[in-house]
VMD Tcl script that draws the C-alpha trace (Angstrom):
set ca {
  {-8.38 19.62 -293.20}
  {-6.32 22.75 -292.95}
  {-6.33 25.68 -290.62}
  {-9.11 28.24 -291.00}
  {-7.86 31.25 -293.04}
  {-9.31 33.70 -290.51}
  {-7.19 32.08 -287.78}
  {-4.07 32.35 -289.93}
  {-4.86 35.95 -290.80}
  {-5.40 36.79 -287.14}
  {-2.05 35.18 -286.29}
  {-0.30 37.16 -289.04}
  {-1.81 40.45 -287.91}
  {-1.09 39.83 -284.22}
  {2.51 38.69 -284.68}
  {3.99 40.20 -287.83}
  {1.90 43.23 -288.71}
  {2.00 44.63 -285.18}
  {5.80 44.40 -285.17}
  {5.96 46.26 -288.49}
  {3.63 48.95 -287.17}
  {5.45 49.22 -283.85}
  {8.90 49.43 -285.44}
  {7.92 51.68 -288.33}
  {9.35 54.74 -286.58}
  {12.79 53.05 -286.68}
  {12.76 52.28 -290.38}
  {10.18 54.83 -291.45}
  {12.75 56.71 -293.48}
  {13.51 53.65 -295.61}
  {13.33 54.12 -299.35}
  {10.19 53.53 -301.34}
  {11.70 50.39 -302.89}
  {12.22 48.84 -299.45}
  {8.58 49.51 -298.47}
  {7.47 48.20 -301.85}
  {9.34 44.94 -301.16}
  {7.76 44.68 -297.69}
  {4.30 45.21 -299.21}
  {4.96 42.58 -301.89}
  {5.98 40.11 -299.19}
  {2.87 40.93 -297.17}
  {0.66 40.42 -300.23}
  {2.37 37.08 -300.87}
  {1.61 36.04 -297.28}
  {-2.03 37.03 -297.70}
  {-2.27 35.07 -300.96}
  {-0.97 31.98 -299.17}
  {-3.19 32.47 -296.12}
  {-6.36 33.15 -298.10}
  {-5.52 30.64 -300.87}
  {-5.75 33.25 -303.64}
  {-4.27 32.74 -307.08}
  {-1.32 34.90 -308.11}
  {-3.47 36.97 -310.47}
  {-5.71 38.27 -307.65}
  {-5.32 42.08 -307.62}
  {-3.66 43.63 -304.57}
  {-6.54 46.04 -303.83}
  {-8.95 43.09 -303.66}
  {-6.65 41.31 -301.22}
  {-6.39 44.44 -299.06}
  {-10.17 44.74 -298.90}
  {-10.73 41.07 -298.09}
  {-8.04 40.95 -295.38}
  {-8.77 44.44 -294.01}
  {-5.02 45.14 -294.06}
  {-3.83 48.11 -296.09}
  {-0.27 48.22 -297.38}
  {2.45 49.35 -294.99}
  {3.13 53.05 -295.31}
  {4.70 54.71 -292.27}
  {4.14 58.26 -293.50}
  {0.40 57.58 -293.91}
  {0.28 55.96 -290.46}
  {2.02 58.92 -288.84}
  {-0.24 61.38 -290.63}
  {-3.35 59.45 -289.60}
  {-2.26 59.27 -285.97}
  {-1.39 62.98 -285.95}
  {-4.77 63.85 -287.49}
  {-6.64 61.72 -284.95}
  {-4.84 63.37 -282.02}
  {-5.49 66.92 -283.24}
  {-9.23 66.46 -283.75}
}
mol new
graphics top color blue
foreach p $ca { graphics top sphere $p radius 0.5 }
foreach p [lrange $ca 0 end-1] q [lrange $ca 1 end] { graphics top cylinder $p $q radius 0.2 }
display resetview
């Protein structure tokens, strides 16, 4: 028996994703290709955690894991919008 995927996903979100979100202001100006590589790595992690085949589309993975791709500009805009409302 292996570890429950929800436990692995929770561990990923609490350890890795939070560090990416917290540090995004430091490397928020990174090029699109760097963020694309980070998102590809994240998707690969989710495929491993959830035991998906390689052909599973990224949007389906994002919906199932409830983790959108990393995009610091979107995060900043969302936080700014929430604070101004």
